[in-house]
Residue frames relative to the residue before (quaternion, step in Angstrom):
aa qw qx qy qz dx dy dz
M 1.0000 0.0000 0.0000 0.0000 0.00 0.00 0.00
E 0.5084 -0.6940 0.4301 0.2738 3.46 -1.02 0.82
K 0.4055 -0.6925 0.5252 0.2831 3.72 -0.97 0.85
R 0.0931 -0.7230 0.6821 0.0575 3.48 -1.34 0.72
I 0.4305 -0.6393 0.5875 0.2465 3.37 -1.55 0.31
G 0.1622 0.7639 -0.6066 0.1489 3.59 -1.04 0.94
A 0.3611 -0.7079 0.5626 0.2278 3.57 -1.30 -0.12
I 0.1818 -0.7111 0.6594 0.1626 3.45 -1.43 0.42
L 0.1383 -0.7756 0.6084 0.0957 3.45 -0.99 0.89
I 0.1446 -0.8216 0.5512 0.0181 3.45 -0.58 1.34
L 0.1721 -0.7905 0.5856 0.0509 3.59 -0.84 1.06
I 0.1167 -0.8228 0.5557 0.0234 3.52 -0.59 1.18
K 0.1274 -0.8223 0.5542 0.0223 3.47 -0.52 1.28
D 0.7961 0.1576 -0.0664 0.5806 3.46 1.25 -0.66
K 0.4030 -0.8055 0.4014 0.1666 3.55 -0.37 1.12
E 0.3608 0.7989 -0.4157 0.2424 3.53 1.50 -0.16
N 0.8066 0.2803 -0.1207 0.5062 3.53 1.03 -0.99
I 0.1578 0.7980 -0.5500 0.1891 3.52 1.08 0.72
H 0.6705 0.5043 -0.3208 0.4395 3.60 0.66 -0.96
E 0.6956 0.4560 -0.2923 0.4720 3.57 0.82 -0.83
L 0.5764 0.5759 -0.3669 0.4489 3.64 1.10 -0.51
N 0.6967 0.4887 -0.2656 0.4530 3.38 0.96 -1.12
D 0.5778 0.5861 -0.3487 0.4484 3.55 1.15 -0.82
I 0.7081 0.4844 -0.2773 0.4324 3.55 0.79 -1.23
L 0.6381 0.4912 -0.3151 0.5023 3.64 1.10 -0.76
S 0.5937 0.5105 -0.3941 0.4813 3.69 0.86 -0.62
I 0.6838 0.5162 -0.3350 0.3920 3.73 0.59 -1.00
H 0.7052 0.4115 -0.1968 0.5428 3.60 1.32 -0.87
A 0.3478 0.7867 -0.4855 0.1562 3.62 1.09 0.06
S 0.5990 0.5910 -0.3655 0.3979 3.62 1.06 -0.42
I 0.7384 0.3292 -0.2677 0.5241 3.65 1.15 -0.16
I 0.5443 0.6162 -0.4061 0.3989 3.58 1.21 0.11
I 0.2825 -0.7605 0.5632 0.1567 3.62 -0.71 1.07
G 0.8092 -0.0786 0.1520 0.5621 3.51 0.92 -1.04
R 0.0564 -0.7913 0.6087 0.0144 3.53 -1.20 0.48
Q 0.0118 -0.8046 0.5928 -0.0335 3.52 -1.04 1.05
G 0.1622 -0.7995 0.5720 0.0859 3.55 -0.80 1.04
I 0.1572 -0.7758 0.6110 0.0029 3.56 -1.02 0.97
P 0.1486 -0.7479 0.6365 0.1160 3.76 -0.55 0.93
I 0.1719 -0.7416 0.6452 0.0642 3.43 -1.27 0.95
R 0.2090 -0.8576 0.4584 0.1032 3.56 0.78 1.24
E 0.7203 0.4837 -0.2948 0.4004 3.66 0.65 -0.87
K 0.7411 0.3399 -0.2498 0.5224 3.48 1.35 -0.22
G 0.4412 -0.7202 0.4033 0.3522 3.47 1.43 0.10
L 0.5446 0.6025 -0.4007 0.4242 3.60 1.17 0.68
S 0.2087 -0.7261 0.6438 0.1213 3.62 -1.52 0.30
I 0.0834 -0.7725 0.6246 0.0788 3.53 -0.94 0.73
I 0.0021 -0.7734 0.6307 0.0637 3.63 -1.03 0.71
S 0.2231 -0.7612 0.6017 0.0933 3.47 -0.86 1.11
V 0.0546 -0.7897 0.6111 -0.0077 3.61 -0.84 0.91
V 0.1872 -0.7478 0.6324 0.0760 3.58 -0.84 1.17
I 0.0888 -0.8184 0.5648 -0.0569 3.45 -0.82 1.29
E 0.1493 -0.7213 0.6625 0.1359 3.53 -1.26 0.45
G 0.4007 0.7261 -0.4911 0.2666 3.61 -0.41 1.09
T 0.6533 -0.4913 0.3761 0.4362 3.55 -1.21 -0.06
P 0.6253 -0.5290 0.3755 0.4338 3.69 -1.13 0.33
D 0.6401 0.4933 -0.3748 0.4543 3.64 1.02 -0.50
E 0.6166 0.4786 -0.3771 0.4986 3.73 0.91 -0.43
F 0.6445 0.4645 -0.3999 0.4571 3.67 0.76 -0.54
S 0.6461 0.5255 -0.3265 0.4471 3.68 0.82 -0.77
T 0.6933 0.4729 -0.3250 0.4359 3.52 0.90 -0.92
L 0.6934 0.4596 -0.3315 0.4451 3.58 0.99 -0.81
T 0.5914 0.5622 -0.3461 0.4630 3.70 1.10 -0.75
G 0.7066 0.4652 -0.2924 0.4458 3.59 0.85 -0.92
R 0.6493 0.5076 -0.3602 0.4372 3.53 0.90 -0.72
L 0.6302 0.5381 -0.3035 0.4703 3.56 1.09 -0.95
G 0.6706 0.5405 -0.2703 0.4302 3.62 0.88 -0.99
R 0.6354 0.5420 -0.3132 0.4521 3.65 1.15 -0.61
L 0.5929 0.5607 -0.3951 0.4219 3.60 1.18 -0.36
K 0.5435 -0.6152 0.4871 0.2980 3.55 -1.16 0.93
G 0.8468 0.2275 -0.1558 0.4548 3.45 -1.17 0.80
I 0.7036 0.3990 -0.2427 0.5356 3.62 1.37 0.17
T 0.1147 -0.7669 0.6308 0.0285 3.48 -1.08 0.96
A 0.0567 -0.8128 0.5780 -0.0446 3.48 -0.95 0.97
R 0.0381 0.8005 -0.5946 0.0650 3.46 -0.83 1.06
S 0.2260 -0.8190 0.5207 0.0833 3.51 -0.94 1.05
I 0.1357 -0.7615 0.6245 0.1081 3.61 -1.29 0.35
L 0.1307 -0.7837 0.5982 0.1042 3.65 -0.84 0.75
A 0.3454 -0.6999 0.5886 0.2105 3.56 -0.99 0.88
K 0.3219 -0.7139 0.5850 0.2111 3.47 -1.30 0.71
E 0.2331 -0.8070 0.5334 0.0995 3.47 -0.77 0.99
């Protein structure tokens, strides 16, 4: 499968599973190009944006694993080259 560039936006509503989230991102570190965290303190939320270069299957696997964590929502977008 051909690699593509895209991003995953992670919305953290509940910090209970932060450790698991970081473990998942570490497991997939080989496809992560960059990561940025933004706290939104007045709303009690955090956002992490992750830029990735990988196959569509790798995107789906990572997004699915993140989305199964309680209090965390993850959505991905792939760029067409």
